[in-house]
C-alpha positions as CSV (number, residue, x, y, z in Angstrom):
1,X,-0.6,-20.7,35.7
2,X,1.0,-22.7,33.3
3,X,-1.5,-25.5,33.9
4,X,-4.4,-23.1,33.5
5,X,-3.0,-22.1,30.2
6,X,-2.8,-25.7,29.0
7,X,-6.2,-26.5,30.3
8,X,-7.4,-23.6,28.1
9,X,-5.7,-24.5,25.2
10,X,-7.3,-27.7,25.3
11,X,-10.7,-26.2,25.9
12,X,-11.2,-27.1,29.4
13,X,-12.3,-24.6,32.0
14,X,-11.7,-25.7,35.5
15,X,-14.2,-24.9,38.1
16,X,-11.5,-25.1,40.7
17,X,-7.9,-25.5,41.0
18,X,-5.8,-26.0,44.5
19,X,-2.2,-26.2,44.8
20,X,0.1,-26.5,47.6
21,X,3.7,-26.7,47.7
22,X,6.4,-27.9,49.9
23,X,9.9,-26.7,49.4
24,X,13.2,-28.5,50.6
25,X,16.0,-25.9,51.4
26,X,19.7,-27.2,52.0
27,X,22.5,-25.2,53.3
28,X,24.9,-26.0,50.3
29,X,28.4,-24.7,49.7
30,X,27.1,-21.8,47.9
31,X,24.8,-20.9,50.8
32,X,20.9,-21.8,51.3
33,X,19.4,-23.3,47.9
34,X,16.0,-24.6,47.1
35,X,16.9,-28.4,46.3
36,X,13.5,-29.7,45.7
37,X,9.7,-28.9,45.5
38,X,6.9,-31.1,45.7
39,X,3.5,-30.0,44.4
40,X,-0.1,-31.3,45.2
41,X,-2.7,-30.3,42.7
42,X,-6.4,-31.0,43.1
43,X,-8.8,-29.9,40.4
44,X,-12.3,-30.0,39.5
45,X,-12.7,-29.8,35.5
46,X,-16.0,-30.4,33.8
47,X,-15.4,-32.9,30.9
48,X,-12.0,-33.6,31.7
49,X,-10.4,-37.1,32.1
50,X,-8.2,-38.3,34.6
51,X,-5.7,-39.4,31.6
52,X,-6.1,-35.8,29.8
53,X,-5.6,-34.1,33.3
54,X,-2.6,-36.2,34.1
55,X,-1.1,-35.5,30.8
56,X,-1.6,-31.6,30.9
57,X,-0.3,-31.6,34.7
58,X,2.8,-33.4,33.8
59,X,3.3,-31.0,30.7
60,X,2.8,-27.9,32.9
61,X,5.3,-29.3,35.5
62,X,8.0,-29.9,33.1
63,X,7.3,-26.5,31.2
64,X,7.4,-24.5,34.6
65,X,9.5,-21.3,34.5
66,X,10.0,-21.3,38.1
67,X,11.3,-24.9,38.1
68,X,13.9,-23.9,35.3
69,X,14.7,-20.8,37.3
70,X,15.3,-22.6,40.5
71,X,17.0,-25.6,38.8
72,X,15.8,-28.1,41.2
73,X,13.8,-31.2,41.3
74,X,10.0,-30.9,41.2
75,X,7.7,-33.8,42.1
76,X,3.9,-33.6,41.7
77,X,0.8,-35.5,42.6
78,X,-2.2,-34.4,40.4
79,X,-5.7,-35.4,41.4
80,X,-9.1,-34.7,39.3
81,X,-11.8,-34.8,41.6
82,X,-15.9,-34.6,40.5
């Protein structure tokens, strides 16, 4: 949702955004905890350059409400497709 909002602010309207996530859970001293999340994002966005998309995707990752809530490491691969 954060990526979609940032794209809209940049005047870009995606044809499609597909995201998959893989979470890592560990049984820590305080109990089961999400310790890492890896996102794979693929998007088709008319008029977007790879540089613009990468910048906005990174901004979305660092500003993500859920990432801050979970206080976990988030990695991401973002691909712009034609």
